[in-house]
N, C-alpha and C positions, 0 to 999 in steps of 0.2 A: 853462114849463108849456104844456100844449096848451089848445085852446079850450075843451074840457069840463072844465077845472079839475084833470086829472090831471097828473101828473109823467111824460113819457115815458120816463123812465130808471129810474123806480122799479119794483121787483120784485114781481110780483103775490103777493098773499097765499098763494094756493095753492102757488107755486113755492118761495116762503119756507118754508113749513111743510115741502115735501118736501125741502128741502135740511137743514133742521135735524133732520128726522128721519133722513136718511141720516147727518148728521155723528154723531147719538147713537148709530146702529147701529155706525157705524165706531170711535167712542169705546170702546163694550162689546167690540166684538170685538178691539180692540187691548188693553184692559184684560185680557180672558181669554187672549189670547196672551201677555202678560207674566207673568201668574200660572202658566200653564203651563211658561213657559221658566224662571221662578224655581223651580218645583218639581223640573223636570228637572235643574237644574243641582245642587239640594240632593242629588238622589238620586245623581247622579253622584259627588259629593263623599263621601257615605256609601260607596258601593261603593268608591270609590279609597281611602278609609281602612280599609275592610274588606279589601281585597286587599293593602294595604301591611303590614297586621298579619299577615295571613297569610304573606306573601312573608318578614317579619321571624322570624316563629315557625320556619319552614322553615329559613332560613339559619342561625339560632341553633342549630336542632338539628342541623343538618349540621356546624356547627364543632365542637359539643360530641361528636359521633360520631367525627370525625377525632381529636380530643384523646385520646379514650378509646383508639381503635384505635391511635394512634401510641405512647401510654403502655403498652399491651399489647404491642406490638412491642418497645418497649425493655426491658420486664420480662421477654420472652422471650429477647431478646439476652443481658441480664445473666444469666439462668438458665443458658444456655448455656455461659456462661464458668465456671459452677461445676461443670459436668457432668465426672464422673470418667471416664467410658468411652463407647463407642458406643451400648450398650444404654440407657445413661442419657439420652444425646442423643436417641436414637429415641423415649424415653418422653416427653421434654421436647417435642419436635415434635408427637407424636400428641396430647398435651395441649393444646398452644397451638392446634392445627388446628381439634380438636373445639370449644375456647372461642371461637375466632374465627368458626367457622361459627354457633355458636348466637348469638353476640352480632350478627352480621351479619344473620341471619335476624330477630331481635328488632328491630333498627334498620330494617331494610327495613319490617316491618310497622308500627311506630310511624309511620315516615315516610310511609306509604301512609295510615294514618289522619289524620296531619296534613293532607296534601294534599287528601283526601277533605273533611276538616271544613272547611278555608280555601275549596275550590270551593263547597261548601254555603252558607257564610257569604256568599260573594261573590253568588251566586245569590239567595239570601234577601234580600240587602240591596237588590236592583233593584227588589223588589216594593213 
């Protein structure tokens, strides 16, 4: 202790109060940072799940289209085996091409809608 009765190593009250206030501000800032980080992580998980669901739907639809198109080709090949003459082959071919063009147009339209919906869902989930 010093001659006036004060401890020379004691921290003055004003300095202690300022340090405590700074610590409280740092604690609050850290807490806000952690809340924000958790919210961001949650949003990223939601977006990931939404994107994954959209990709799953697109993949499933693509497999369905491929299966349908292969089946149509096999049916066409089988019908050709039963053709009686060249005009019959030409008729079957014309019908097959027209049917496939309609089918592909429908598939492209559906796939466009699915992709658009998936993109919109992914965009919506980030808000």
